[in-house]
C-alpha positions in Angstrom: 77.7 92.7 152.0 78.3 95.6 155.2 78.3 99.1 154.8 81.7 99.8 154.8 81.8 97.5 151.7 79.4 98.9 149.9 80.3 102.4 150.6 84.3 100.2 149.5 82.3 99.3 146.2 80.1 102.5 145.3 84.2 104.8 145.8 85.4 102.5 143.2 82.4 102.8 140.9 82.5 106.3 140.9 86.5 106.4 140.6 86.2 104.2 137.6 83.3 106.3 136.2 85.7 110.2 136.7 88.7 108.0 135.2 85.4 107.4 132.0 84.5 110.6 131.8 88.4 111.7 132.1 89.3 109.1 129.1 85.8 109.9 126.7 86.5 113.7 127.3 91.0 113.4 126.2 89.8 111.9 123.6 86.9 114.4 122.5 89.4 116.8 122.1 91.9 114.3 120.7 89.5 114.1 117.9 88.4 118.1 118.0 92.8 118.7 117.5 93.4 116.9 114.7 90.0 118.1 112.9 91.3 121.8 113.6 94.7 120.1 112.0 92.7 118.7 109.1 91.4 122.3 108.4 94.7 124.3 109.0 96.3 121.8 106.6 93.5 122.2 103.4 93.4 126.5 104.3 97.4 126.1 103.8 97.0 123.8 100.5 94.0 125.8 99.3 96.1 129.0 99.6 99.7 127.2 97.6 97.0 125.8 94.9 95.9 129.0 94.6 99.3 130.8 93.8 99.4 127.6 91.3 96.2 128.7 88.8 96.9 132.2 89.9 100.7 131.9 88.0 98.7 129.6 85.1 96.4 131.5 84.4 99.3 134.4 83.6 101.0 131.8 82.1 99.1 131.5 79.5 97.0 135.4 79.1 101.0 134.9 78.3 101.0 132.2 76.2 97.6 133.8 74.6 99.7 137.6 74.2 102.3 135.9 72.5 99.9 134.1 70.2 98.9 137.3 69.0 102.1 139.0 68.6 104.0 135.4 66.3 100.7 135.7 64.2 100.8 138.8 63.6 104.1 138.5 62.9 103.3 135.8 60.1 100.5 137.5 58.4 102.4 140.6 57.7 105.6 138.6 56.5 102.8 136.6 54.3 101.4 140.3 53.2 106.0 141.3 52.0 106.5 137.5 50.7 102.6 138.4 48.6 103.9 141.5 46.8 107.5 139.7 46.6 106.2 137.8 44.4 103.5 140.1 42.9 107.0 142.7 41.6 108.6 139.1 40.8 105.6 138.5 38.4 
């Protein structure tokens, strides 16, 4: 093999190595971009979930308060019915 052929072969190998390196770096940036997108989506989903959980907690609290009020009303009605029964007897 002559020196010119060796130089040409070396240049071809160098160019191929450069192409493979560029493809590898591009692949790395693509992977990092996908992970960043997944993290962003996860944070967004968690924020939405936090809002839903907050609304659910408020609804449960409101329901519990309403239950207490209904219970008091029922106890009052039961007490008045008891008084009416005693008056009738």
